[in-house]
Backbone as numpy.savetxt, mean C-alpha at the origin, in Angstrom:
# Nx Ny Nz CAx CAy CAz Cx Cy Cz
-5.50 -13.56 13.81 -5.28 -13.93 12.42 -3.85 -13.61 11.99
-3.36 -12.42 12.37 -2.01 -12.01 12.02 -0.99 -12.93 12.68
-1.21 -13.28 13.97 -0.29 -14.16 14.67 -0.24 -15.53 14.01
-1.40 -16.06 13.61 -1.44 -17.35 12.94 -0.69 -17.30 11.62
-0.88 -16.19 10.87 -0.17 -16.05 9.60 1.34 -15.98 9.82
1.76 -15.30 10.89 3.18 -15.19 11.18 3.78 -16.57 11.47
3.06 -17.41 12.21 3.54 -18.77 12.50 3.71 -19.56 11.20
2.73 -19.46 10.31 2.79 -20.18 9.03 3.98 -19.71 8.21
4.19 -18.40 8.18 5.29 -17.83 7.40 6.64 -18.27 7.95
6.80 -18.25 9.28 8.07 -18.66 9.89 8.35 -20.13 9.59
7.30 -20.95 9.64 7.47 -22.35 9.30 7.88 -22.55 7.86
7.28 -21.75 6.96 7.63 -21.85 5.55 9.07 -21.40 5.30
9.51 -20.39 6.04 10.89 -19.95 5.92 11.86 -21.07 6.28
11.55 -21.78 7.36 12.41 -22.89 7.78 12.44 -23.99 6.72
11.28 -24.31 6.14 11.21 -25.32 5.10 12.02 -24.90 3.88
11.82 -23.63 3.47 12.53 -23.13 2.30 14.03 -23.13 2.48
14.48 -22.82 3.69 15.91 -22.73 3.95 16.58 -24.10 3.92
15.87 -25.18 4.26 16.45 -26.52 4.33 16.16 -27.35 3.09
15.33 -26.84 2.18 14.97 -27.64 1.00 16.12 -27.70 0.01
16.04 -28.63 -0.94 17.05 -28.76 -1.99 17.00 -27.56 -2.93
18.11 -27.23 -3.63 18.09 -26.13 -4.59 17.00 -26.33 -5.63
16.38 -25.22 -6.04 15.24 -25.29 -6.95 15.66 -25.23 -8.40
14.84 -25.85 -9.26 14.95 -25.63 -10.68 14.30 -24.30 -11.02
14.59 -23.76 -12.21 13.95 -22.52 -12.65 12.48 -22.81 -12.93
11.61 -22.28 -12.12 10.20 -22.59 -12.18 9.36 -21.33 -12.02
8.13 -21.40 -12.51 7.18 -20.34 -12.23 6.73 -20.45 -10.77
6.40 -19.27 -10.19 6.05 -19.24 -8.77 4.79 -18.44 -8.56
3.89 -18.97 -7.76 2.72 -18.23 -7.30 2.97 -17.81 -5.87
3.13 -16.50 -5.67 3.45 -15.95 -4.36 2.20 -15.44 -3.65
2.16 -15.63 -2.33 1.15 -15.01 -1.48 1.88 -14.12 -0.48
1.35 -12.92 -0.25 2.05 -11.95 0.59 1.15 -11.43 1.70
1.78 -11.14 2.83 1.11 -10.44 3.91 2.12 -9.44 4.46
1.68 -8.19 4.62 2.64 -7.17 4.99 2.02 -5.96 5.65
2.76 -4.85 5.56 2.40 -3.62 6.27 2.75 -2.44 5.38
1.76 -1.59 5.10 1.96 -0.42 4.24 2.10 0.83 5.08
3.08 1.68 4.74 3.26 2.97 5.40 3.28 4.06 4.33
2.38 5.03 4.37 2.36 6.09 3.37 3.56 7.03 3.51
3.83 7.77 2.45 4.89 8.77 2.48 4.64 9.77 3.61
5.73 10.20 4.26 5.62 11.08 5.41 5.16 12.48 5.05
4.85 13.26 6.07 4.28 14.59 5.88 5.18 15.50 5.05
6.49 15.40 5.24 7.42 16.30 4.54 7.67 15.87 3.09
7.27 14.64 2.73 7.56 14.12 1.40 6.33 14.05 0.50
5.18 14.40 1.00 3.96 14.23 0.23 3.83 15.28 -0.87
3.09 14.91 -1.92 2.96 15.76 -3.08 2.22 17.06 -2.74
2.53 18.14 -3.47 1.87 19.42 -3.26 0.38 19.29 -3.58
-0.45 19.84 -2.72 -1.89 19.74 -2.91 -2.52 18.51 -2.31
-1.72 17.69 -1.61 -2.24 16.46 -1.03 -3.35 16.76 -0.02
-4.45 16.03 -0.12 -5.63 16.29 0.70 -5.35 16.04 2.17
-4.53 15.04 2.49 -4.26 14.74 3.89 -3.42 15.84 4.53
-2.43 16.35 3.77 -1.63 17.46 4.28 -2.51 18.69 4.51
-3.41 18.96 3.58 -4.32 20.09 3.72 -5.25 19.92 4.91
-5.79 18.71 5.07 -6.74 18.47 6.16 -6.11 18.67 7.53
-4.81 18.45 7.64 -4.15 18.62 8.93 -4.13 20.07 9.40
-4.49 21.00 8.52 -4.57 22.41 8.93 -5.74 22.65 9.87
-6.77 21.80 9.79 -7.95 22.04 10.64 -8.50 20.78 11.28
-7.97 19.60 10.92 -8.39 18.35 11.55 -7.23 17.74 12.34
-7.56 17.05 13.41 -6.55 16.41 14.23 -6.48 14.92 13.89
-5.37 14.51 13.28 -5.03 13.12 13.00 -3.59 13.10 12.52
-3.01 11.93 12.38 -1.64 11.79 11.91 -1.62 11.03 10.58
-0.69 11.40 9.70 -0.52 10.66 8.45 -0.20 9.19 8.76
0.56 8.97 9.82 0.91 7.60 10.21 -0.29 6.76 10.61
-1.43 7.40 10.90 -2.63 6.63 11.22 -3.09 5.78 10.03
-2.61 6.12 8.82 -2.98 5.34 7.63 -2.08 4.13 7.42
-1.09 3.92 8.30 -0.33 2.68 8.27 -1.29 1.51 8.49
-1.07 0.41 7.77 -1.97 -0.72 7.98 -1.56 -1.96 7.20
-2.22 -3.09 7.46 -1.85 -4.36 6.84 -2.21 -4.41 5.36
-1.49 -5.25 4.63 -1.77 -5.52 3.22 -1.76 -7.03 3.00
-2.51 -7.46 2.01 -2.46 -8.84 1.54 -2.39 -8.83 0.02
-1.85 -9.88 -0.57 -1.76 -9.89 -2.02 -1.26 -11.20 -2.58
-1.10 -11.20 -3.89 -0.58 -12.36 -4.61 0.17 -11.92 -5.85
1.08 -12.76 -6.33 1.90 -12.40 -7.49 2.33 -13.65 -8.23
2.34 -13.58 -9.55 2.81 -14.67 -10.41 4.17 -14.28 -10.98
5.17 -15.15 -10.77 6.53 -14.89 -11.23 6.92 -15.89 -12.31
7.51 -15.40 -13.40 7.93 -16.24 -14.52 9.41 -15.95 -14.80
10.29 -16.95 -14.74 11.72 -16.72 -15.00 12.00 -16.47 -16.48
12.96 -15.58 -16.76 13.49 -15.35 -18.10 14.97 -15.69 -18.05
15.30 -16.95 -18.31 16.67 -17.37 -18.16 17.01 -17.59 -16.70
18.31 -17.59 -16.42 18.79 -17.94 -15.09 18.73 -16.77 -14.11
18.86 -15.52 -14.59 19.08 -14.40 -13.68 17.99 -13.33 -13.70
16.94 -13.52 -14.46 15.88 -12.51 -14.53 14.51 -13.19 -14.48
13.52 -12.41 -14.03 12.15 -12.90 -14.00 11.18 -11.73 -14.07
10.00 -12.01 -14.57 8.94 -11.01 -14.62 7.83 -11.38 -13.66
7.11 -10.39 -13.21 6.04 -10.64 -12.26 4.82 -9.78 -12.53
3.66 -10.31 -12.18 2.40 -9.57 -12.22 1.65 -9.91 -10.94
1.25 -8.88 -10.21 0.61 -9.13 -8.92 -0.40 -8.07 -8.55
-1.18 -8.38 -7.53 -2.19 -7.46 -7.01 -2.19 -7.53 -5.49
-2.49 -6.42 -4.85 -2.55 -6.39 -3.39 -3.67 -5.45 -2.96
-3.98 -5.49 -1.68 -5.06 -4.68 -1.12 -4.64 -4.09 0.21
-4.86 -2.79 0.37 -4.72 -2.14 1.68 -5.93 -1.22 1.86
-6.40 -1.16 3.09 -7.59 -0.35 3.38 -7.50 0.13 4.82
-7.76 1.41 5.00 -7.61 1.98 6.34 -8.66 3.07 6.57
-9.27 3.07 7.75 -10.19 4.12 8.17 -9.59 4.83 9.37
-9.46 6.15 9.27 -8.81 6.96 10.31 -9.81 7.95 10.87
-10.05 7.95 12.19 -10.94 8.95 12.78 -10.22 10.29 12.94
-10.97 11.36 12.76 -10.42 12.71 12.95 -11.48 13.59 13.59
-11.02 14.72 14.17 -11.92 15.71 14.74 -11.41 17.10 14.40
-12.29 18.08 14.42 -11.86 19.47 14.19 -10.98 19.94 15.33
-9.88 20.59 14.97 -8.93 21.09 15.95 -9.42 22.38 16.59
-10.11 23.20 15.80 -10.42 24.57 16.21 -11.65 24.70 17.10
-12.58 23.76 16.99 -13.88 24.02 17.60 -14.62 22.72 17.89
-15.66 22.85 18.68 -16.52 21.73 19.04 -17.97 22.12 18.83
-18.85 21.13 18.84 -20.29 21.36 18.76 -20.82 21.80 20.11
-22.04 22.34 20.16 -22.63 22.72 21.45 -22.57 21.57 22.45
-22.26 21.93 23.69 -22.07 20.91 24.70 -20.66 20.37 24.73
-19.76 21.06 24.03 -18.35 20.67 23.96 -18.17 19.27 23.36
-19.01 18.95 22.37 -18.95 17.66 21.70 -18.00 17.76 20.50
-17.12 16.79 20.35 -16.18 16.79 19.23 -16.94 16.69 17.90
-16.43 17.40 16.89 -16.98 17.33 15.54 -16.13 16.32 14.78
-16.66 15.12 14.57 -15.84 13.98 14.14 -16.15 13.53 12.72
-15.13 12.96 12.07 -15.24 12.42 10.73 -14.44 11.11 10.66
-14.70 10.35 9.61 -13.87 9.20 9.26 -13.24 9.45 7.89
-11.92 9.32 7.83 -11.17 9.44 6.58 -10.80 8.03 6.13
-11.21 7.63 4.93 -11.00 6.25 4.46 -10.20 6.25 3.16
-9.18 5.40 3.13 -8.37 5.24 1.92 -8.23 3.75 1.62
-8.62 3.37 0.40 -8.46 1.99 -0.07 -7.61 2.01 -1.33
-6.64 1.11 -1.41 -5.79 1.00 -2.60 -5.68 -0.46 -3.02
-5.78 -0.68 -4.32 -5.58 -2.01 -4.91 -4.56 -1.85 -6.04
-3.25 -1.95 -5.73 -2.23 -1.82 -6.78 -2.11 -3.10 -7.61
-2.10 -2.93 -8.92 -1.79 -4.00 -9.86 -0.40 -3.70 -10.40
0.57 -4.57 -10.08 1.98 -4.28 -10.36 2.53 -5.21 -11.43
3.34 -4.62 -12.33 4.05 -5.37 -13.36 5.53 -5.07 -13.18
6.33 -6.09 -12.87 7.72 -5.86 -12.49 8.67 -6.79 -13.23
9.93 -6.37 -13.29 11.04 -7.20 -13.75 12.10 -7.15 -12.66
12.67 -8.29 -12.32 13.68 -8.30 -11.27 14.88 -9.14 -11.67
16.03 -8.81 -11.09 17.27 -9.54 -11.30 17.57 -10.38 -10.07
18.01 -11.61 -10.30 18.36 -12.54 -9.23 19.85 -12.87 -9.38
20.74 -12.15 -8.71 22.18 -12.30 -8.96 22.71 -13.71 -8.72
22.15 -14.44 -7.76 22.64 -15.79 -7.46 22.04 -16.84 -8.38
21.07 -16.48 -9.20 20.48 -17.41 -10.14 19.29 -18.16 -9.60
18.49 -18.69 -10.52 17.26 -19.38 -10.16 17.50 -20.72 -9.45
18.72 -21.28 -9.55 18.99 -22.58 -8.96 19.56 -22.49 -7.55
19.82 -21.28 -7.07 20.39 -21.12 -5.74 19.31 -21.29 -4.67
19.63 -21.92 -3.53 18.64 -22.03 -2.46 18.37 -20.71 -1.76
19.30 -19.75 -1.84 19.12 -18.41 -1.27 19.21 -17.41 -2.41
18.13 -16.64 -2.62 18.03 -15.79 -3.81 17.68 -14.35 -3.44
18.68 -13.49 -3.23 18.40 -12.05 -3.13 18.01 -11.51 -4.50
17.21 -10.46 -4.52 16.78 -9.90 -5.81 16.44 -8.42 -5.66
16.52 -7.71 -6.78 16.11 -6.31 -6.87 15.36 -6.14 -8.18
14.47 -5.16 -8.23 13.72 -4.95 -9.46 12.88 -3.70 -9.42
12.09 -3.55 -10.45 11.21 -2.39 -10.55 10.21 -2.58 -11.66
9.30 -1.62 -11.78 8.29 -1.72 -12.82 7.24 -0.64 -12.67
6.02 -1.01 -13.00 4.90 -0.07 -13.03 3.77 -0.60 -12.17
3.17 0.29 -11.38 1.99 -0.04 -10.59 0.81 0.79 -11.08
-0.30 0.13 -11.34 -1.56 0.80 -11.65 -2.46 0.61 -10.43
-2.77 1.72 -9.75 -3.43 1.66 -8.46 -4.89 2.08 -8.59
-5.79 1.15 -8.30 -7.19 1.48 -8.17 -7.41 2.00 -6.74
-7.96 3.19 -6.59 -8.05 3.82 -5.27 -9.43 4.41 -5.03
-9.73 4.57 -3.76 -10.96 5.25 -3.34 -10.67 5.97 -2.03
-10.99 7.27 -1.98 -10.80 8.06 -0.76 -12.10 8.76 -0.42
-12.45 8.76 0.86 -13.68 9.42 1.28 -13.51 10.08 2.63
-14.31 11.11 2.86 -14.43 11.78 4.16 -15.91 11.82 4.52
-16.26 11.21 5.63 -17.66 11.12 6.02 -17.83 11.51 7.48
-18.88 12.26 7.77 -19.16 12.65 9.15 -19.71 14.05 9.23
-19.34 14.78 10.27 -19.81 16.14 10.51 -18.72 17.14 10.11
-19.17 18.25 9.50 -18.24 19.26 9.01 -18.73 20.65 9.40
-17.80 21.60 9.37 -18.09 22.99 9.74 -18.11 23.86 8.50
-19.18 24.62 8.32 -19.27 25.60 7.23 -18.80 26.94 7.78
-17.52 27.27 7.53 -16.96 28.49 8.09 -17.53 29.74 7.45
-18.18 29.59 6.27 -18.80 30.74 5.62 -20.23 30.98 6.05
-20.73 30.16 6.97 -22.12 30.27 7.43 -22.18 30.17 8.94
-21.45 31.10 9.60 -21.45 31.17 11.06 -21.08 29.84 11.70
-20.17 29.12 11.07 -19.68 27.83 11.58 -20.82 26.83 11.80
-21.77 26.84 10.88 -22.85 25.86 10.94 -22.28 24.46 10.74
-22.81 23.49 11.46 -22.35 22.11 11.39 -23.33 21.30 10.53
-22.79 20.55 9.58 -23.62 19.72 8.71 -23.00 18.34 8.55
-23.82 17.39 8.18 -23.37 16.01 7.97 -23.33 15.72 6.48
-22.22 15.12 6.03 -22.08 14.86 4.60 -21.01 13.79 4.37
-20.85 13.42 3.11 -19.81 12.47 2.70 -19.24 12.93 1.38
-17.91 12.97 1.28 -17.20 13.39 0.07 -16.35 12.22 -0.41
-16.45 11.90 -1.70 -15.81 10.68 -2.22 -15.08 10.97 -3.53
-13.91 10.39 -3.66 -13.18 10.40 -4.92 -12.62 9.01 -5.19
-12.55 8.61 -6.45 -12.02 7.29 -6.79 -11.49 7.32 -8.22
-10.71 6.30 -8.56 -10.17 6.23 -9.91 -8.97 5.30 -9.97
-8.13 5.50 -10.98 -6.92 4.72 -11.18 -5.74 5.66 -11.42
-4.60 5.32 -10.86 -3.39 6.13 -11.03 -2.21 5.20 -11.26
-1.28 5.63 -12.11 -0.10 4.82 -12.43 1.16 5.50 -11.92
2.14 4.68 -11.55 3.40 5.21 -11.09 4.45 4.13 -10.97
5.70 4.51 -10.76 6.78 3.52 -10.67 6.74 2.76 -9.36
7.29 1.55 -9.40 7.45 0.73 -8.20 8.86 0.14 -8.21
9.53 0.14 -7.06 10.85 -0.46 -6.91 10.78 -1.46 -5.76
11.57 -2.50 -5.85 11.50 -3.55 -4.83 12.83 -4.24 -4.65
12.97 -4.88 -3.50 14.14 -5.69 -3.21 13.80 -6.67 -2.11
14.48 -7.81 -2.10 14.17 -8.78 -1.07 15.08 -9.98 -1.17
14.73 -11.00 -0.40 15.45 -12.27 -0.42 14.45 -13.38 -0.21
14.66 -14.51 -0.88 13.79 -15.67 -0.70 14.64 -16.93 -0.57
14.07 -17.90 0.12 14.68 -19.20 0.29 13.87 -20.17 -0.57
14.53 -20.84 -1.52 13.83 -21.59 -2.55 14.10 -23.08 -2.46
13.03 -23.86 -2.46 13.12 -25.30 -2.60 12.54 -25.72 -3.93
12.39 -27.03 -4.14 11.86 -27.51 -5.41 10.39 -27.15 -5.60
9.63 -27.08 -4.52 8.20 -26.86 -4.64 7.68 -25.67 -3.84
8.53 -25.01 -3.05 8.06 -23.90 -2.22 9.16 -22.88 -2.01
8.75 -21.63 -1.77 9.68 -20.56 -1.42 9.10 -19.77 -0.26
9.97 -19.05 0.42 9.54 -18.13 1.47 10.58 -17.04 1.59
10.16 -15.84 1.97 11.11 -14.75 2.06 10.51 -13.48 2.60
11.27 -12.40 2.41 10.88 -11.07 2.88 11.19 -10.06 1.79
10.31 -9.08 1.63 10.45 -8.11 0.54 10.06 -6.71 1.01
10.74 -5.70 0.45 10.40 -4.30 0.65 10.13 -3.70 -0.72
9.01 -3.01 -0.86 8.75 -2.32 -2.13 8.24 -0.91 -1.88
8.54 -0.05 -2.83 8.16 1.36 -2.75 7.37 1.73 -4.00
6.22 2.34 -3.80 5.41 2.81 -4.93 5.25 4.32 -4.83
5.14 4.96 -5.99 4.92 6.41 -6.01 3.86 6.73 -7.06
2.80 7.39 -6.64 1.73 7.78 -7.55 0.88 8.84 -6.86
0.17 9.61 -7.66 -0.77 10.59 -7.13 -1.96 10.66 -8.06
-3.07 11.16 -7.53 -4.30 11.24 -8.33 -5.05 12.52 -7.98
-5.77 13.04 -8.96 -6.59 14.22 -8.74 -7.90 13.83 -8.08
-8.33 14.64 -7.12 -9.62 14.46 -6.48 -10.65 15.36 -7.15
-11.93 14.99 -7.10 -12.97 15.83 -7.72 -12.99 17.22 -7.09
-12.84 18.24 -7.93 -12.84 19.62 -7.43 -14.17 19.95 -6.76
-15.26 19.43 -7.30 -16.58 19.71 -6.73 -16.74 19.14 -5.33
-15.93 18.14 -4.98 -16.06 17.49 -3.67 -15.05 18.04 -2.65
-13.82 18.28 -3.09 -12.75 18.52 -2.12 -12.06 19.88 -2.24
-12.35 20.67 -3.26 -11.64 21.94 -3.44 -12.03 22.95 -2.36
-11.08 23.81 -2.02 -11.31 24.90 -1.06 -10.41 26.06 -1.44
-10.55 27.16 -0.74 -9.74 28.34 -1.05 -8.26 28.10 -0.79
-7.95 27.20 0.15 -6.54 26.91 0.46 -6.04 25.70 -0.32
-6.91 24.99 -1.00 -6.51 23.80 -1.76 -7.38 23.69 -3.01
-7.16 24.59 -3.99 -8.06 24.64 -5.16 -7.89 23.47 -6.12
-6.75 22.77 -6.05 -6.50 21.62 -6.93 -6.15 20.40 -6.08
-7.12 19.82 -5.42 -6.84 18.75 -4.45 -6.36 17.46 -5.13
-5.38 16.83 -4.49 -4.86 15.54 -4.95 -4.73 14.61 -3.76
-4.52 13.33 -4.05 -4.24 12.35 -3.01 -2.92 11.67 -3.35
-1.99 11.70 -2.42 -0.69 11.05 -2.60 -0.85 9.57 -2.23
-0.56 8.68 -3.19 -0.74 7.24 -3.01 0.57 6.51 -2.79
1.66 7.26 -2.62 2.97 6.65 -2.48 3.23 6.12 -1.08
4.19 5.19 -1.00 4.57 4.68 0.30 5.37 3.39 0.20
5.68 2.84 1.37 6.50 1.64 1.51 5.64 0.47 1.97
5.95 -0.70 1.43 5.31 -1.93 1.88 6.39 -2.92 2.31
6.25 -3.45 3.52 7.16 -4.45 4.06 6.36 -5.74 4.18
6.80 -6.80 3.49 5.95 -7.97 3.44 6.73 -9.29 3.42
6.09 -10.31 4.03 6.56 -11.68 3.95 5.95 -12.32 2.71
6.69 -13.23 2.09 6.21 -13.93 0.90 6.29 -15.44 1.11
5.28 -16.15 0.67 5.27 -17.60 0.64 4.83 -18.02 -0.75
5.61 -18.89 -1.42 5.31 -19.22 -2.81 5.23 -20.70 -3.08
4.45 -21.05 -4.09 4.37 -22.41 -4.61 4.96 -22.41 -6.01
5.85 -23.39 -6.30 6.57 -23.43 -7.57 5.98 -24.50 -8.47
5.97 -24.21 -9.80 5.37 -25.11 -10.77 6.32 -25.29 -11.95
6.26 -26.46 -12.61 7.01 -26.70 -13.83 8.47 -26.93 -13.58
9.20 -27.08 -14.68 10.65 -27.31 -14.64 11.37 -26.32 -15.52
C-alpha cells in the first residue's frame, strides 16, 4: 500500500511541476507521511514512556510510524493562506520486563499503544505568491490532539513478592499545543503536489489512579514530535 501511494505521489509531483501557473484557489490536500516522537532527552518531565524505560525494555523510536490526513487551504491575498486539517497516527509497541521473567524463564510482556488524531489550525506565508508554479512556504498555528494511550498485558506487583497479574491501563483525552511547519509544493491550475515537515508540541496528564507510582506520582504523556509528509492537492475556484 505504501509503495503504491509513493508511485501516485511521485506521478503527481511530475504533473504539478510541469503544469501551468495556478490561480489563487482553495486547495483540498491529502497527506501521507511518517511521525517520529520527541527523543528521550527532549521529552517532558514525568513522561510515562521515559518512566517505563526504567523497568521495561523498548525504545522511544519504536513509536515511529505512518500518518495519513487531509487539510483544507484557503488563500488570504497573494502571499498568505489559512488551513484546517486532521491526521491520524497509531502505533502498538511490544515491551517486556527488563529485571525478571515468569516461571520457566518466560518473558513478562505488554503492549504499549498510542493513538493521536491532531486537528490543526494554521496560517502560512507563501513568499513566491499563489500564482507561482513553485511555492515554498512556512507557517504555524495550533493543534488540538485527541489521544489515547494504553498498557495491556502482564505486570509485576513488586509490593507483593513480585506476583504477576494481567491488566490494562488506559488514558485518553484532548491536549492543545503549538505547531510549526514548512514545505514546498508544485502548483498547477487544478492540482498540487509537494513535501512538508511539521513539528507539534503538546503534553497531557494521565489518570493518577491508572498510571501513578512512587517514582512517577504525576504521570504525563508527551505528544510532541516531527511529521514528514508528502502532499497531493486538488484546487477549486478562481
